[in-house]
Backbone as CSV, one residue per row, in Angstrom:
resi,resn,N_x,N_y,N_z,CA_x,CA_y,CA_z,C_x,C_y,C_z
1,UNK,13.112,-192.502,93.455,12.147,-193.235,94.237,12.887,-194.190,95.165
2,UNK,12.405,-194.316,96.371,13.014,-195.244,97.310,11.939,-196.082,97.981
3,UNK,12.374,-197.192,98.544,11.470,-198.157,99.153,11.905,-198.433,100.584
4,UNK,11.010,-199.030,101.344,11.301,-199.367,102.727,11.248,-200.868,102.934
5,UNK,12.058,-201.335,103.864,12.030,-202.726,104.294,11.320,-202.792,105.638
6,UNK,10.523,-203.838,105.826,9.766,-204.012,107.059,9.999,-205.403,107.629
7,UNK,9.876,-205.511,108.964,9.913,-206.828,109.609,8.638,-207.556,109.204
8,UNK,8.733,-208.817,108.779,7.539,-209.523,108.294,6.533,-209.854,109.386
9,UNK,6.987,-210.019,110.608,6.074,-210.411,111.678,5.177,-209.269,112.132
10,UNK,5.730,-208.052,112.173,4.962,-206.944,112.745,4.832,-205.735,111.834
11,UNK,5.566,-205.687,110.720,5.482,-204.559,109.801,6.330,-203.368,110.191
12,UNK,7.134,-203.494,111.248,7.977,-202.384,111.695,8.937,-201.974,110.581
13,UNK,9.059,-200.666,110.348,9.944,-200.160,109.297,11.396,-200.249,109.751
14,UNK,12.168,-201.074,109.057,13.554,-201.358,109.437,14.554,-200.447,108.728
15,UNK,14.395,-200.267,107.427,15.394,-199.511,106.663,14.794,-199.005,105.363
16,UNK,15.510,-198.109,104.755,15.134,-197.544,103.464,16.152,-197.987,102.415
17,UNK,15.720,-198.034,101.176,16.660,-198.370,100.101,17.763,-197.315,99.989
18,UNK,17.536,-196.121,100.541,18.575,-195.088,100.559,19.750,-195.499,101.442
19,UNK,19.516,-196.450,102.352,20.560,-196.903,103.274,21.405,-198.041,102.713
20,UNK,21.096,-198.527,101.510,21.876,-199.617,100.926,23.337,-199.203,100.758
21,UNK,24.237,-200.096,101.137,25.681,-199.858,101.004,26.328,-201.221,100.827
22,UNK,26.768,-201.521,99.627,27.345,-202.833,99.364,28.721,-202.948,100.013
23,UNK,28.871,-203.962,100.850,30.154,-204.292,101.485,30.511,-205.703,101.004
24,UNK,31.496,-205.791,100.149,31.895,-207.093,99.599,32.670,-207.891,100.637
25,UNK,32.467,-209.202,100.625,33.226,-210.093,101.495,33.832,-211.215,100.662
26,UNK,35.120,-211.454,100.876,35.778,-212.560,100.178,35.331,-213.909,100.735
27,UNK,34.597,-213.905,101.853,34.106,-215.144,102.450,32.709,-215.538,101.959
28,UNK,32.123,-214.716,101.104,30.806,-215.054,100.553,30.926,-216.299,99.683
29,UNK,29.980,-217.219,99.833,29.955,-218.427,99.008,29.552,-218.092,97.583
30,UNK,28.709,-217.072,97.447,28.244,-216.621,96.141,27.771,-215.184,96.276
31,UNK,27.698,-214.535,95.138,27.202,-213.159,95.108,26.486,-212.970,93.780
32,UNK,25.360,-212.254,93.831,24.619,-211.998,92.593,23.843,-210.708,92.714
33,UNK,23.589,-210.093,91.588,22.741,-208.914,91.551,21.323,-209.362,91.279
34,UNK,20.383,-208.752,91.970,18.989,-209.117,91.809,18.138,-207.873,91.973
35,UNK,16.983,-207.883,91.367,16.041,-206.795,91.549,15.128,-207.189,92.702
36,UNK,15.369,-206.603,93.852,14.535,-206.916,95.011,13.784,-205.703,95.519
37,UNK,14.116,-204.533,95.022,13.415,-203.324,95.436,13.009,-202.574,94.184
38,UNK,11.741,-202.631,93.851,11.292,-201.901,92.671,12.125,-202.267,91.465
39,UNK,12.741,-201.281,90.838,13.602,-201.506,89.683,15.073,-201.452,90.040
40,UNK,15.397,-201.292,91.324,16.784,-201.148,91.753,17.460,-202.507,91.909
41,UNK,18.651,-202.619,91.326,19.451,-203.835,91.474,20.186,-203.774,92.814
42,UNK,20.201,-204.900,93.501,20.856,-205.013,94.797,21.775,-206.229,94.753
43,UNK,22.954,-206.116,95.355,23.866,-207.253,95.415,23.555,-208.088,96.644
44,UNK,23.242,-209.354,96.409,22.994,-210.316,97.480,24.243,-211.175,97.632
45,UNK,24.596,-211.480,98.880,25.714,-212.374,99.145,25.199,-213.564,99.945
46,UNK,25.736,-214.724,99.654,25.354,-215.950,100.341,26.461,-216.338,101.315
47,UNK,26.064,-216.564,102.572,27.002,-216.960,103.621,26.496,-218.203,104.316
48,UNK,27.418,-218.892,104.974,27.055,-220.077,105.755,27.654,-219.932,107.152
49,UNK,26.842,-220.207,108.173,27.353,-220.132,109.545,28.008,-221.467,109.924
50,UNK,28.671,-221.540,111.073,29.362,-222.783,111.469,28.431,-223.990,111.624
51,UNK,27.127,-223.755,111.731,26.160,-224.859,111.867,25.610,-225.329,110.515
52,UNK,26.108,-224.732,109.437,25.684,-225.142,108.109,24.457,-224.409,107.578
53,UNK,23.907,-223.454,108.335,22.755,-222.678,107.854,23.235,-221.602,106.901
54,UNK,22.529,-221.457,105.810,22.905,-220.471,104.796,21.949,-219.289,104.834
55,UNK,22.507,-218.102,104.557,21.748,-216.860,104.588,22.119,-216.003,103.392
56,UNK,21.118,-215.480,102.687,21.340,-214.485,101.649,21.122,-213.130,102.300
57,UNK,22.114,-212.260,102.200,22.010,-210.969,102.873,22.277,-209.811,101.929
58,UNK,21.713,-208.673,102.308,22.058,-207.393,101.700,22.739,-206.579,102.787
59,UNK,23.605,-205.671,102.402,24.279,-204.831,103.386,23.793,-203.394,103.246
60,UNK,23.651,-202.768,104.402,23.192,-201.386,104.483,24.059,-200.627,105.470
61,UNK,24.142,-199.302,105.304,24.938,-198.518,106.241,24.258,-198.403,107.591
62,UNK,22.932,-198.527,107.641,22.228,-198.483,108.923,20.840,-199.080,108.778
63,UNK,20.266,-199.444,109.908,18.904,-199.962,109.966,18.415,-199.832,111.404
64,UNK,17.125,-199.708,111.577,16.526,-199.582,112.911,16.406,-200.966,113.530
65,UNK,17.452,-201.397,114.224,17.518,-202.731,114.802,17.948,-202.665,116.261
66,UNK,17.570,-203.665,117.025,18.091,-203.822,118.379,19.336,-204.698,118.276
67,UNK,20.457,-204.174,118.755,21.725,-204.901,118.679,21.984,-205.608,120.005
68,UNK,22.353,-206.868,119.932,22.578,-207.679,121.128,24.071,-207.771,121.421
69,UNK,24.616,-206.698,121.983,26.031,-206.649,122.323,26.327,-207.585,123.480
70,UNK,27.563,-208.026,123.660,28.777,-207.533,123.013,28.979,-208.147,121.633
71,UNK,29.723,-207.405,120.811,30.063,-207.897,119.482,31.113,-208.998,119.595
72,UNK,31.074,-209.923,118.649,31.955,-211.097,118.666,32.732,-211.157,117.351
73,UNK,34.032,-211.364,117.432,34.860,-211.435,116.231,34.994,-212.829,115.647
74,UNK,34.511,-213.845,116.366,34.626,-215.226,115.879,33.664,-215.473,114.715
75,UNK,34.112,-216.220,113.741,33.302,-216.634,112.590,32.675,-215.452,111.842
76,UNK,33.354,-214.334,111.811,32.824,-213.165,111.106,32.911,-213.379,109.597
77,UNK,31.859,-213.031,108.904,31.826,-213.122,107.443,32.584,-211.966,106.797
78,UNK,32.891,-210.954,107.597,33.600,-209.777,107.103,34.882,-209.623,107.922
79,UNK,36.020,-210.099,107.384,37.289,-210.021,108.118,37.571,-208.586,108.587
80,UNK,38.022,-208.480,109.838,38.299,-207.169,110.417,37.100,-206.560,111.135
81,UNK,35.974,-207.277,111.111,34.759,-206.771,111.756,34.216,-207.803,112.741
82,UNK,33.700,-207.293,113.849,32.983,-208.116,114.817,31.496,-207.933,114.560
83,UNK,30.704,-208.899,114.979,29.274,-208.881,114.696,28.464,-209.048,115.977
84,UNK,27.247,-208.593,115.891,26.280,-208.823,116.950,24.944,-209.137,116.294
85,UNK,24.215,-210.064,116.872,22.908,-210.405,116.337,21.992,-209.188,116.445
86,UNK,21.146,-208.999,115.451,20.255,-207.849,115.439,18.821,-208.295,115.191
87,UNK,17.929,-207.718,115.960,16.515,-208.108,115.910,15.619,-206.890,115.733
88,UNK,14.380,-207.158,115.380,13.378,-206.102,115.260,13.101,-205.541,116.656
89,UNK,13.112,-204.225,116.818,12.852,-203.651,118.129,11.414,-203.879,118.624
90,UNK,10.497,-204.172,117.714,9.106,-204.366,118.114,8.777,-205.834,118.397
91,UNK,9.033,-206.719,117.428,8.611,-208.126,117.574,9.762,-209.058,117.954
92,UNK,10.982,-208.542,117.972,12.190,-209.276,118.367,12.579,-210.397,117.402
93,UNK,12.068,-210.371,116.177,12.458,-211.366,115.172,13.904,-211.119,114.753
94,UNK,14.674,-212.212,114.588,16.054,-212.097,114.123,16.028,-211.700,112.651
95,UNK,16.634,-210.538,112.330,16.624,-210.032,110.962,18.003,-209.983,110.327
96,UNK,19.050,-210.101,111.145,20.402,-210.036,110.591,21.433,-209.764,111.654
97,UNK,22.509,-209.075,111.232,23.648,-208.817,112.103,24.144,-207.402,111.885
98,UNK,24.712,-206.824,112.931,25.350,-205.512,112.841,26.849,-205.714,112.997
99,UNK,27.626,-205.008,112.184,29.073,-205.185,112.151,29.785,-203.889,112.525
100,UNK,30.822,-204.037,113.326,31.662,-202.917,113.744,33.114,-203.364,113.672
101,UNK,34.054,-202.417,113.546,35.467,-202.809,113.469,35.867,-203.656,114.680
102,UNK,36.671,-204.666,114.437,37.092,-205.590,115.499,37.927,-204.920,116.581
103,UNK,38.557,-203.799,116.258,39.373,-203.125,117.271,38.548,-202.209,118.175
104,UNK,37.246,-202.154,117.976,36.366,-201.392,118.869,36.073,-202.229,120.106
105,UNK,35.626,-201.575,121.197,35.175,-202.363,122.360,33.960,-203.203,121.964
106,UNK,33.699,-204.281,122.713,32.578,-205.176,122.394,31.227,-204.505,122.397
107,UNK,31.074,-203.444,123.165,29.799,-202.731,123.214,30.063,-201.246,123.077
108,UNK,29.298,-200.609,122.209,29.400,-199.166,122.007,28.003,-198.584,122.117
109,UNK,27.910,-197.275,122.180,26.593,-196.657,122.240,25.933,-196.748,120.863
110,UNK,24.630,-196.740,120.877,23.874,-196.758,119.616,24.257,-195.560,118.759
111,UNK,24.418,-194.410,119.385,24.784,-193.191,118.654,26.144,-193.358,117.981
112,UNK,27.128,-193.887,118.722,28.471,-194.108,118.160,28.391,-195.051,116.958
113,UNK,27.614,-196.118,117.090,27.462,-197.094,116.005,26.828,-196.427,114.781
114,UNK,25.717,-195.730,114.983,24.968,-195.135,113.870,25.728,-194.023,113.162
115,UNK,26.548,-193.276,113.890,27.236,-192.129,113.294,28.541,-192.501,112.602
116,UNK,29.011,-193.710,112.808,30.293,-194.121,112.237,30.152,-194.505,110.766
117,UNK,31.158,-194.169,109.988,31.228,-194.582,108.583,31.760,-196.013,108.463
118,UNK,32.267,-196.575,109.565,32.886,-197.899,109.549,31.912,-199.035,109.857
119,UNK,30.723,-198.724,110.302,29.759,-199.750,110.696,28.772,-200.031,109.572
120,UNK,28.164,-201.204,109.618,27.137,-201.563,108.648,26.315,-202.715,109.192
121,UNK,25.220,-203.011,108.514,24.366,-204.132,108.898,24.183,-205.055,107.695
122,UNK,23.968,-206.328,107.987,23.658,-207.323,106.958,22.287,-207.894,107.314
123,UNK,21.325,-207.699,106.433,19.961,-208.160,106.679,19.650,-209.380,105.822
124,UNK,18.983,-210.344,106.419,18.594,-211.570,105.726,17.422,-211.233,104.810
125,UNK,17.634,-211.362,103.507,16.633,-210.912,102.542,15.300,-211.656,102.704
126,UNK,15.354,-212.930,103.070,14.118,-213.696,103.249,13.340,-213.286,104.493
127,UNK,13.941,-212.495,105.357,13.279,-212.076,106.594,12.701,-210.673,106.484
128,UNK,12.684,-210.108,105.276,12.211,-208.744,105.101,11.035,-208.681,104.140
129,UNK,10.174,-207.737,104.382,9.109,-207.418,103.440,9.439,-206.064,102.842
130,UNK,9.238,-205.923,101.549,9.416,-204.633,100.917,8.090,-203.897,100.958
131,UNK,8.153,-202.584,101.067,6.940,-201.779,101.197,5.954,-202.038,100.059
132,UNK,6.456,-202.129,98.826,5.544,-202.323,97.698,4.866,-203.691,97.763
133,UNK,5.554,-204.713,98.297,4.936,-206.027,98.451,3.985,-206.036,99.637
134,UNK,4.388,-205.410,100.745,3.553,-205.379,101.946,2.203,-204.744,101.651
135,UNK,2.182,-203.746,100.776,0.924,-203.072,100.445,-0.053,-204.013,99.749
136,UNK,0.436,-205.053,99.097,-0.454,-205.989,98.399,-1.070,-207.003,99.353
137,UNK,-0.615,-207.019,100.597,-1.096,-208.000,101.555,-2.327,-207.546,102.325
138,UNK,-2.835,-206.374,102.013,-4.034,-205.899,102.696,-5.198,-206.829,102.389
139,UNK,-5.912,-207.193,103.418,-7.056,-208.073,103.249,-8.321,-207.257,103.461
140,UNK,-9.211,-207.346,102.505,-10.487,-206.660,102.610,-11.537,-207.651,103.076
141,UNK,-12.191,-207.337,104.209,-13.228,-208.250,104.696,-14.314,-208.468,103.649
142,UNK,-14.894,-209.671,103.601,-15.925,-209.996,102.610,-17.106,-209.056,102.670
143,UNK,-17.422,-208.542,103.828,-18.573,-207.647,103.940,-18.365,-206.352,103.197
144,UNK,-17.103,-206.004,102.881,-16.825,-204.769,102.154,-16.611,-204.988,100.665
145,UNK,-16.631,-206.248,100.224,-16.439,-206.533,98.796,-17.758,-206.393,98.066
146,UNK,-17.673,-205.979,96.829,-18.915,-205.835,96.046,-19.227,-207.082,95.262
């Protein structure tokens, strides 16, 4: 069984639990396993940006995101990788970052990024809705209640 992640603002389907790929970082402030998708354990890592904001992220091999190139190697949480901010293609909410090897050009084609085994994304867990949770948010109008 697998689950889907959605953007909370618009419900756009971002990724599947089949896309999970743990990428460990020695720069993580903390790391823990948690059940965030059904019964599947996922490793969450805690990072802090240069402004002091903290983010709990999961890493995946791919996700349906708009990448804001060029990629930047400064302050990368994953040494050897450059990052670019990534947003929902529908509502433009910031959902995480996409990472590519630092020796790549700052901008690559979407196809090149998606087909590479060297790329990955880090999604902010608090910015995602899981399909099983999203289904509980349906509101039934009072006129249809018995």
